[in-house]
C-alpha positions as CSV (number, residue, x, y, z in Angstrom):
1,M,115.2,133.2,3.6
2,K,116.9,134.4,0.4
3,A,115.9,132.8,-2.9
4,Y,117.6,132.7,-6.3
5,M,116.2,132.6,-9.8
6,L,118.6,130.7,-12.0
7,A,118.0,130.8,-15.8
8,F,119.8,129.4,-18.9
9,V,118.7,131.6,-21.7
10,R,119.3,131.1,-25.5
11,V,118.7,134.2,-27.6
12,N,119.2,134.6,-31.4
13,D,119.5,138.5,-31.4
14,L,121.2,139.4,-28.1
15,E,121.4,143.2,-28.9
16,T,117.6,143.4,-29.4
17,F,117.0,141.1,-26.5
18,N,119.0,143.3,-24.2
19,K,117.3,146.5,-25.3
20,E,113.7,145.2,-25.5
21,Y,113.7,142.7,-22.5
22,I,116.5,143.6,-20.1
23,E,115.6,147.4,-20.0
24,K,112.0,146.6,-19.3
25,A,112.4,143.6,-17.0
26,V,115.1,144.8,-14.6
27,P,113.0,147.6,-13.0
28,I,110.3,145.0,-12.2
29,V,113.0,142.7,-10.8
30,E,114.2,145.5,-8.6
31,R,110.7,146.4,-7.5
32,H,110.5,142.9,-6.0
33,G,113.8,143.3,-4.3
34,G,115.8,141.4,-6.9
35,I,119.5,141.9,-7.5
36,T,121.4,140.4,-10.4
37,V,124.2,138.3,-8.9
38,A,125.8,137.0,-12.1
39,V,125.4,136.9,-15.8
40,D,127.8,134.7,-18.0
41,E,127.5,134.1,-21.7
42,N,129.9,131.1,-21.6
43,P,130.1,129.5,-18.1
44,D,132.9,127.0,-17.5
45,L,131.4,123.6,-17.1
46,I,133.4,121.7,-14.4
47,E,131.2,118.6,-14.1
48,G,128.1,117.0,-15.5
49,N,125.8,118.6,-18.0
50,I,124.0,122.0,-18.0
51,P,121.6,123.6,-20.4
52,S,123.2,125.8,-23.0
53,G,122.8,129.5,-23.0
54,R,123.5,132.7,-21.0
55,V,123.4,131.9,-17.3
56,V,121.6,134.5,-15.1
57,I,121.4,134.4,-11.3
58,V,119.1,136.8,-9.6
59,E,118.9,137.0,-5.8
60,F,115.6,137.9,-4.1
61,P,114.9,138.5,-0.4
62,T,112.4,135.6,-0.3
63,K,111.0,132.9,-2.5
64,A,107.7,134.8,-2.4
65,A,109.4,137.9,-3.8
66,A,110.9,135.8,-6.7
67,E,107.5,134.3,-7.5
68,G,106.0,137.8,-7.2
69,F,108.3,139.1,-9.9
70,Y,107.6,136.1,-12.2
71,N,103.9,136.5,-11.8
72,D,103.7,140.3,-11.7
73,P,101.0,141.5,-14.1
74,E,103.3,144.2,-15.5
75,Y,105.9,141.5,-16.3
76,Q,103.5,139.2,-18.2
77,P,103.6,140.9,-21.6
78,I,107.4,141.3,-21.3
79,K,107.7,137.6,-20.4
80,A,105.5,136.7,-23.4
81,W,107.7,138.7,-25.7
82,R,110.8,137.0,-24.2
83,Q,109.3,133.5,-24.8
84,K,108.7,134.4,-28.5
85,V,112.4,135.4,-29.1
86,S,114.3,133.1,-26.8
87,Q,114.2,129.7,-25.0
88,S,115.1,129.3,-21.4
89,D,115.3,126.8,-18.5
90,S,114.6,128.5,-15.2
91,I,114.2,127.6,-11.5
92,I,113.7,129.3,-8.2
93,L,115.7,127.9,-5.2
94,E,116.1,128.9,-1.6
95,K,119.4,129.4,0.1
96,G,120.4,127.2,3.1
97,F,119.5,124.0,4.7
């Protein structure tokens, strides 16, 4: 069953973030079967409340693949750098009922 990683990311220096994080993280995402579905700097709120920040949705073939990306040993130093220069709210969810 497909799974999705949903993140709301707040970054102070987007140019550096894109170069230092995105360029290094995306190959690891792809190695785990991940595909970026959507990225939006200013999503339109239609109801309720959401965290602020860039919204990122990444599709993985399974929940295990999404967790595999997040826990990948090669990703850990990249994740640690991201956590120093940004704040995020993130979840993994599965598609379907």
